C-alpha positions as a printed NumPy array, in Angstrom:
array([[156.75 ,  45.53 ,  98.962],
       [160.11 ,  44.053,  99.986],
       [162.431,  42.504,  97.472],
       [166.082,  41.595,  97.186],
       [167.009,  45.169,  96.31 ],
       [166.185,  46.37 ,  99.821],
       [169.659,  45.946, 101.257],
       [170.321,  46.778, 104.875],
       [173.856,  47.048, 106.118],
       [174.694,  44.288, 108.563],
       [177.754,  43.571, 110.624],
       [179.898,  42.957, 107.544],
       [182.773,  45.388, 107.509],
       [186.334,  45.382, 106.262],
       [187.536,  44.273, 109.707],
       [185.453,  41.114, 109.567],
       [186.542,  40.3  , 106.004],
       [190.194,  40.86 , 106.895],
       [190.007,  38.782, 110.073],
       [188.275,  35.935, 108.217],
       [190.927,  35.966, 105.505],
       [193.727,  35.915, 108.056],
       [192.069,  33.19 , 110.117],
       [191.483,  30.973, 107.063],
       [195.103,  31.498, 105.98 ],
       [196.398,  30.544, 109.418],
       [194.302,  27.378, 109.418],
       [195.61 ,  26.518, 105.93 ],
       [199.173,  26.908, 107.207],
       [198.382,  24.689, 110.194],
       [196.889,  22.065, 107.883],
       [199.917,  22.239, 105.58 ],
       [202.277,  21.82 , 108.519],
       [200.344,  18.804, 109.761],
       [200.432,  17.333, 106.242],
       [204.212,  17.711, 105.966],
       [204.748,  16.227, 109.434],
       [202.427,  13.31 , 108.577],
       [204.401,  12.619, 105.391],
       [207.674,  12.678, 107.31 ],
       [206.215,  10.231, 109.834],
       [205.072,   7.946, 106.996],
       [208.606,   7.961, 105.572],
       [210.125,   7.324, 108.994],
       [207.798,   4.377, 109.658],
       [208.403,   2.785, 106.258],
       [210.176,  -0.515, 106.85 ],
       [211.332,  -1.102, 103.277],
       [213.779,   1.798, 103.337],
       [212.885,   2.76 ,  99.754],
       [210.899,   5.865, 100.626],
       [212.308,   9.296, 101.274],
       [211.114,  12.878, 101.625],
       [212.11 ,  15.118,  98.735],
       [212.714,  18.521, 100.32 ],
       [212.992,  20.32 ,  96.97 ],
       [209.527,  19.229,  95.842],
       [207.992,  18.91 ,  99.316],
       [206.619,  15.406,  98.727],
       [207.195,  11.914, 100.058],
       [208.506,   9.5  ,  97.443],
       [207.862,   5.765,  97.641],
       [205.005,   5.814, 100.155],
       [201.476,   4.455,  99.779],
       [199.863,   6.714,  97.168],
       [196.321,   6.23 ,  98.441],
       [197.248,   7.113, 102.008],
       [199.259,  10.096, 100.792],
       [196.236,  11.297,  98.775],
       [193.953,  10.973, 101.801],
       [196.349,  12.804, 104.088],
       [196.774,  15.603, 101.542],
       [193.136,  16.576, 102.089],
       [193.783,  17.523, 105.701],
       [194.711,  20.987, 104.417],
       [191.155,  21.472, 103.151],
       [189.639,  20.143, 106.369],
       [191.563,  22.677, 108.453],
       [190.723,  25.42 , 105.963],
       [187.027,  24.678, 106.451],
       [187.494,  24.818, 110.229],
       [189.059,  28.243, 109.738],
       [186.073,  29.461, 107.78 ]])
């Protein structure tokens, strides 16, 4: 009788775990870079002149908060692509 205790070794090895971790990290970095560039573009396209990019905190100040919140999720989208 087979049950969940009958474990057979598959193709999961340390090489696959390491490569998946590295690939997911690279995609998170790509998503973060795209997020920062998108915030800089939002600041550059702002016509009021009241917004700026705070380099110490890494955030855009004075931009549309809803749009900034939506763009911030691009990091998670790219992370899922990496997985």
